[in-house]
C-alpha positions as CSV (number, residue, x, y, z in Angstrom):
1,S,-13.0,32.3,78.2
2,L,-13.7,29.1,80.0
3,D,-14.2,31.0,83.4
4,F,-16.9,33.1,81.6
5,H,-18.8,30.0,80.7
6,L,-18.2,28.6,84.1
7,V,-19.6,31.6,85.9
8,R,-22.8,31.3,83.6
9,A,-23.2,27.8,84.4
10,K,-22.9,28.4,88.1
11,L,-25.4,31.1,88.1
12,R,-27.8,28.8,86.2
13,A,-27.2,25.9,88.4
14,A,-28.3,28.1,91.3
15,Q,-31.7,28.7,90.0
16,G,-34.7,26.8,91.2
17,R,-34.6,23.5,93.0
18,P,-31.6,21.3,92.6
19,A,-33.6,18.5,90.8
20,E,-34.7,21.1,88.3
21,A,-31.1,22.3,87.6
22,I,-29.9,18.6,87.4
23,K,-32.6,18.0,84.8
24,D,-31.8,21.1,82.9
25,F,-28.0,20.4,82.6
26,T,-28.6,16.8,81.9
27,A,-30.8,17.7,78.9
28,L,-28.2,20.1,77.6
29,L,-25.5,17.5,77.6
30,A,-27.8,14.8,76.0
31,E,-28.8,17.1,73.2
32,R,-25.3,18.6,72.9
33,K,-26.7,22.2,73.2
34,F,-23.6,24.0,74.6
35,V,-20.7,26.1,73.7
36,S,-18.3,24.7,76.5
37,E,-18.9,21.1,77.5
38,P,-16.5,21.6,80.7
39,A,-18.8,24.5,81.7
40,I,-22.0,22.4,81.4
41,R,-20.6,19.6,83.3
42,Y,-19.4,22.0,85.9
43,G,-22.9,23.3,86.1
44,L,-24.3,19.9,86.5
45,A,-21.7,19.1,89.1
46,T,-22.7,22.3,90.9
47,A,-26.4,21.2,90.8
48,F,-25.3,17.8,92.2
49,H,-23.3,19.7,95.0
50,R,-26.5,21.6,95.9
51,D,-28.5,18.2,96.1
52,R,-25.6,16.9,98.3
53,D,-25.0,14.0,95.8
54,W,-21.2,13.9,96.2
55,P,-20.5,10.9,93.9
56,A,-22.6,12.3,91.1
57,A,-20.8,15.7,91.5
58,Q,-17.5,14.1,91.6
59,R,-18.2,12.1,88.4
60,E,-19.1,15.4,86.5
61,I,-16.1,17.1,87.8
62,D,-13.9,14.4,86.7
63,A,-15.5,14.4,83.4
64,A,-15.0,18.3,83.0
65,R,-11.3,18.0,84.0
66,A,-10.8,15.2,81.6
67,L,-11.5,17.5,78.7
68,G,-8.1,19.1,79.3
69,Q,-9.2,22.7,80.4
70,A,-7.9,24.0,83.7
71,S,-9.7,26.5,85.9
72,A,-9.5,27.5,89.5
73,M,-13.4,27.3,89.7
74,L,-13.1,23.7,88.8
75,D,-10.4,23.0,91.3
76,H,-12.4,24.8,94.0
77,L,-15.5,22.7,93.4
78,A,-13.4,19.7,93.1
79,A,-11.8,20.2,96.4
80,D,-15.2,21.0,98.2
81,V,-16.7,17.9,96.8
82,R,-14.1,15.8,98.2
83,I,-14.3,17.4,101.6
84,K,-18.0,17.2,101.8
85,G,-17.8,13.6,100.8
86,N,-15.6,12.9,103.8
87,K,-12.3,12.8,101.8
88,A,-10.7,15.8,103.6
89,D,-7.2,14.9,102.9
90,E,-7.8,14.7,99.1
91,G,-9.8,18.0,99.1
92,L,-7.0,19.8,101.0
93,R,-4.4,18.4,98.6
94,I,-6.4,19.7,95.5
95,Y,-6.5,23.1,97.2
96,R,-2.9,23.3,97.8
97,E,-2.2,22.2,94.1
98,A,-4.6,24.8,92.8
99,M,-3.1,27.5,95.1
100,A,0.3,26.7,93.6
101,R,-1.1,27.3,90.1
102,Y,-3.4,30.2,91.0
103,P,-1.5,31.9,93.9
104,Q,-3.7,35.1,94.0
105,N,-7.1,33.4,93.7
106,R,-9.1,34.6,96.7
107,A,-11.8,31.9,96.4
108,L,-9.1,29.1,96.8
109,I,-7.6,30.9,99.8
110,Y,-10.9,31.2,101.5
111,G,-12.0,27.7,100.6
112,Y,-8.6,26.2,101.8
113,G,-9.0,28.1,105.2
114,S,-12.5,27.0,105.7
115,A,-11.6,23.5,104.9
116,L,-9.0,23.5,107.6
117,L,-11.5,24.5,110.0
118,E,-14.0,22.0,108.9
119,A,-11.4,19.3,109.1
120,R,-10.7,20.3,112.8
121,R,-7.3,21.6,112.1
122,P,-7.6,25.1,113.6
123,G,-3.9,25.4,114.3
124,D,-3.1,25.0,110.5
125,A,-6.0,27.3,109.7
126,L,-4.5,29.9,112.0
127,R,-1.0,29.5,110.5
128,F,-2.3,29.8,107.1
129,S,-4.2,32.9,107.8
130,E,-1.2,34.6,109.4
131,L,0.7,33.8,106.3
132,Q,-1.8,35.4,104.0
133,F,-1.8,38.4,106.4
134,Q,1.7,39.3,105.1
135,T,0.3,40.5,101.9
136,Q,-3.5,40.9,102.6
137,S,-3.7,42.5,106.1
138,T,-6.9,44.2,105.4
139,D,-8.8,41.3,104.3
140,L,-12.0,41.0,106.2
141,R,-12.5,37.2,105.5
142,L,-9.1,36.5,106.6
143,H,-9.6,38.3,110.0
144,R,-12.9,36.1,110.4
145,M,-10.8,33.0,109.6
146,R,-8.4,33.9,112.2
147,A,-11.0,34.7,114.7
148,A,-12.8,31.3,114.0
149,S,-9.3,29.5,114.4
150,H,-8.6,31.2,117.8
151,A,-12.4,30.2,118.9
152,A,-11.6,26.7,117.9
153,L,-8.4,26.6,119.8
154,G,-10.2,28.1,122.9
155,Q,-8.2,31.3,122.7
156,R,-11.0,33.7,123.7
157,S,-8.7,36.7,124.0
158,M,-7.3,36.4,120.6
159,Q,-10.6,35.6,119.1
160,H,-12.0,39.0,120.3
161,R,-9.0,40.8,119.2
162,A,-9.3,39.5,115.5
163,L,-13.0,40.3,115.7
164,A,-12.1,43.9,116.8
165,E,-10.1,44.2,113.4
166,V,-13.3,43.0,111.5
167,F,-15.2,45.8,113.1
168,A,-12.5,48.4,112.5
169,L,-12.2,47.5,108.9
170,Q,-15.8,48.0,108.5
171,G,-15.8,51.4,110.1
172,Q,-17.4,50.3,113.3
173,T,-15.1,51.7,115.8
174,A,-17.4,51.3,118.7
175,G,-17.8,47.6,118.0
176,A,-14.1,47.2,117.7
177,I,-13.4,48.8,121.1
178,E,-16.2,46.4,122.6
179,Q,-14.3,43.5,121.2
180,L,-11.0,44.6,122.5
181,E,-12.5,45.2,126.0
182,L,-13.8,41.7,125.9
183,A,-10.3,40.5,124.8
184,R,-8.9,42.2,127.8
185,K,-11.5,40.7,130.1
186,A,-10.9,37.0,128.8
187,G,-8.0,36.9,130.8
188,D,-6.2,34.3,128.7
189,S,-3.6,36.3,126.8
190,N,0.0,36.6,127.6
191,F,2.0,39.8,128.5
192,Y,2.7,40.7,125.0
193,E,-0.5,40.1,123.7
194,T,-2.2,42.1,126.4
195,S,0.2,44.9,125.6
196,A,-0.8,44.8,122.0
197,I,-4.3,44.8,122.9
198,D,-4.0,47.9,125.2
199,A,-2.1,49.7,122.5
200,R,-4.8,49.1,119.9
201,L,-7.5,49.9,122.4
202,R,-6.0,53.4,123.0
203,E,-5.6,54.0,119.3
204,L,-9.2,53.1,118.6
205,K,-10.6,55.0,121.6
206,Q,-8.7,58.0,120.0
207,R,-10.2,57.4,116.7
208,R,-13.7,57.4,118.3
209,L,-13.2,60.6,120.1
210,E,-12.4,62.0,116.7
211,E,-15.4,60.6,115.2
212,L,-17.7,62.0,117.7
213,K,-16.1,65.5,117.3
214,E,-16.8,65.4,113.6
215,T,-20.4,64.2,114.2
216,R,-20.9,67.2,116.5
217,N,-19.4,69.7,114.0
């Protein structure tokens, strides 16, 4: 499949210095030594991305996409290159269009959320993460995205509450409790948020007691 060749090209592009990877893929293209031209151009674009040469990376992505094969990996790189090249609106548009085609692709979801934060749109990033939580409530990266969004919005209490869930999902109950206690001390949550924090704190403290009992036994 195309994605198989794209993954191979991505791994190859990550080897050595960017200049060496660029030389490698350029030679493969010139000598026509490939099974998949879109994959080789994707690899070259990835190497240019590593070298922070956004126009060159864009050129190779355009060439790969012009060959008529579609892939979420191509779209992801295309969006990121636009954003790194100070074309955030174009990059975000590519992400949205790609997510419409590949709604379950986690790399696109994470990339879009990160791009919103990078574009200084934390409110949009928070709303996006909350939407994703409806079907992916145990996704660690979404919880981190939510924490980063709250942090950028200056919502310290909610930031710590989100981080508590990251610790809880990793089985670090003591760390989760510490984050919730920091959330209470932050003092910028409303009555309903504070009530939710307290309820979760009681739940995790009970879980911690049970963990300690199991350890002793």
